[in-house]
C-alpha positions in Angstrom: 18.0 -11.9 -11.7 15.2 -9.7 -10.2 13.6 -12.7 -8.4 16.9 -13.5 -6.7 17.4 -9.9 -5.6 13.8 -9.8 -4.3 14.3 -13.1 -2.4 17.5 -11.8 -0.9 15.9 -8.6 0.2 13.0 -10.4 1.8 15.3 -12.7 3.7 17.3 -9.7 4.9 14.3 -7.7 5.9 12.0 -10.3 7.4 14.3 -13.1 8.3 12.5 -16.0 10.1 9.1 -14.8 9.0 10.1 -15.1 5.4 11.5 -18.5 6.0 8.4 -19.8 7.8 6.0 -18.4 5.1 8.1 -19.7 2.2 8.4 -23.2 3.8 4.6 -23.3 4.4 3.8 -22.3 0.9 6.2 -24.8 -0.6 5.0 -27.7 1.6 1.3 -27.0 2.0 0.7 -25.1 -1.2 -1.6 -22.1 -1.6 -4.4 -23.3 0.7 -4.5 -20.3 3.0 -4.4 -17.6 0.3 -8.2 -17.5 -0.5 -9.1 -17.2 3.2 -6.4 -14.5 3.7 -7.7 -12.5 0.7 -11.3 -12.8 1.9 -10.4 -11.5 5.3 -8.5 -8.6 3.9 -11.4 -7.7 1.6 -14.0 -7.9 4.4 -11.8 -5.8 6.6 -11.5 -3.1 3.9 -15.2 -3.2 3.2 -16.1 -2.7 6.9 -13.5 0.0 7.2 -15.0 1.9 4.2 -18.5 1.5 5.7 -17.4 2.8 9.1 -16.1 6.0 7.5 -19.3 6.8 5.7 -21.7 9.3 7.2 -24.3 6.5 7.5 -21.8 4.0 9.0 -21.0 5.8 12.3 -22.8 4.9 15.5 -24.5 7.9 16.9 -25.2 8.3 20.6 -27.7 10.7 22.1 
């Protein structure tokens, strides 16, 4: 029951994007998930380093 409601909400909220992603996952499998998670983790790591006192570029 909850999965059906979640699916309906996703279709309503994101429409064509939801359909494209769902179709790709069903036909191609989960091939892109590891690369996506790696990119998200690296972005978060670089963001954290940038906001450290030693991570900012200093001019002058």
